[in-house]
N, C-alpha and C positions, 0 to 999 in steps of 0.2 A: 748498092750494097751487095747485090747478087754476085758481082764479079769477084768479091772477096771470099766466096764460098766454093768448096770443092764440088758441090752438087747444085743443080738448078734449084731455085728457091721453092718451086712447087713440090720438089721431092724431099725437102727437109723433114716434114712430119714423118714420112715413111722411114727415112734414115734414122731419125731419133728413136722411134719406137723399135725399129729392127735392132739397133745397137743396144738399147736397154735390155732387150731379150737376149741377144747374142752374148753380150758381156756378162750378164747376170748368170746365165746358164753355164757359160765357160768357166767362170771362177767358182761357181757352186760345184761343178764337176771335179775340179781340182780338190776342193775342200772335202767333198764326199768320199772320193777314192782314198785320200790321205787318212781320213777318219776310219775308213774300213780296214786300213792297214795298221791301225793302232795309234795314229798321230792325232791327239785332241786339240792341237794348237789352233787351227782355224775355227773349230767349234767354240773354243773358249773365248776367241776374239770376235765372236758373232758373225763369222763368215760362212757358216754352214746353213745358209738361208737363200731363198729365192727372192728376197727383198732387194731390189736394185740399189737402194740407198747404201747398202753395205758394201757394194762392189764398184760402183761408178766413181771414176776419177774425173772431176769436172774439167780439169785442164786437158786430160787425154781425150775426153769426148769432144771438147770444143775444137781441138786440133784436127780431129777427123773431119769435122764440118768445114774447116778452113783450108787445110792442106791435104786432106785425104788419108791421113794416118793418125793413130793415137793409141790409147791403152786404157785398161781398167786398173783397179787397185790389185796388185799381185797378192795372191793368197799365201800366208805364211806357212811354211812346211818345215818340220823338224825331222830330219832323216834318222836321228838317234832312236826314235820310237819304232822304226821299221825293223822287223826281224830279218827281212831280206831286202836290204837297202837298194840294191841295184834294180831288182825286179819291181819293187814298190815305186822307186823313183821314176822308172820308165813309164809305168802305168799312170802314175799321178800326173806326170808331164803330158802324156798323150791324151789324158781324159778331157782336157780343155778343148783342143782342136777337134777331137772326135765328137764332142758334144755339138760343136758347130756343124759338123758334117751331118749329124742326126737331125738337127733343126732344118737344114737345107733339104734333107730327104723327106721330112714331114711336109715341108712347104711344097715340094714337087708332088707328093702324093695328093695333097689337097687340090693343088692347081690342076693337075691332070685328071684327078678324080672328078672335079667339077666339069671339066671339058668332056670327059668320056660319058658322063651322065647327061650331057646336054644342058647343064644348069648355068654354065659360065655366062651366057647372054643375059641371064636374069639376075646376076650378081652385080652389085654396084662396082663401077670401074675402079674405085679406090681400094676395094678389097683385092682385086686382081693385081693392081699396081703394088700394093703393099706386099703381097705374097712374092712377087718377082723381086722386089728389093730385099726382102727377108732372105730369100734363097741366095741372091747374089752376094750380099754382105757376109753371110755365114760361110759361103764357099771361099770368099776372100780371106776371112779369118782362119779357116781351116788350113788353107795352103800357106798363107803368110806366116802363121805361128809355127809351122813345121820347118821353116828355113833355119839352117844351122848357124844362126847369129845370136849372140847374147844381146838382150836377155830373153829371147824367144824360147818357146817350149822345145823347138827342134834342137837347140843348143843344149838344153837340159837333158834331153834324151841321149844325145851323143856323150855327154859327160858320164852318164851311167852305163854306157856301153863300152867305153874305152877302159884301159888299164888304170889302176890306182895312180901310177906314176904320171901317166898322161893327164889324168884328171887334176892332179896337183899342179902340173904345168899350165893347164888351161885356167885354173883358179888364179894364177899369178897375174893374168891379163884381164881378168873378169871386170875389174874396176874401170877398165877402159871400154868395156863392152857397149855401154850406152852411147858414149862419144863416137865410137866406130859406127854404130848403128845409125846415128843421126847424120854422120858424114856420108854414109852410103845412100841415105834417103834424100837429103836436102841439097846435096851438091851435084855437079854434073856427073859424078860417078854413078849416080842412080840410073843413068842411061845404060849402064853395063851390068847393073846388079838388080835393083828392085823393079825398074821399069819393064825388063823382059818378063819378069814374073807376072806383073799386072797385065801386060799386053799379050802374052803368049800362053803361059801356063794356066792362069786362071780362066781365060776364055776356053781353053781346051777342056778343063774340068767341067765348066758349065755346059759346054756343047756335048760332052760325053754323057753327063748325067741326063741332059734333056733327051738325047737319043735313046738312052736306056729306058726312061719312063715312057717315051713315045711307043717303044716296042712293047712295054709292059701293059699299057692301056689300050693300044690300038693294034 
């Protein structure tokens, strides 16, 4: 059965818990920032919460375990409530990935803090393994969600940065966004699109953050 999973069987518990945290905080961040800018839609639909049940998409989570990518339930956002739609739109979209970056940062602080204090040898191995998985998956989500592909947050940010005419043109092709995204991920085209991100950019971010916290604590 393990060969059908994207992760080794022994890592699945760490992956599941890490994703529950990552997805929940990510979607909550979208809902929270939208609410602060005057949009009550997510709150009225019960999405302004840290309860994972409100945010987790069973199929999206299952696909992460099987093929290595997936999704949570998108938070509904109504731009008509925003007094400054462009600014609010960018910040609402960026809030999700940024929340994953913050989780990874907290994970590094705890991990390197334990090491610097000489406590890591006394901590159960599964705590350290969990922290490493939590850091890694949140960095993946941070980087991945900023890619300028629909329906990712990076695409939404670009929509709010371009002109109104360009936004209208982008909207015409948005219905094909999910299909294009799947083609780029599950076909050989992934070798030229998604795979370089996973094999080059994400390891670079992981290494850079590791070196930063190493300098910070040591």
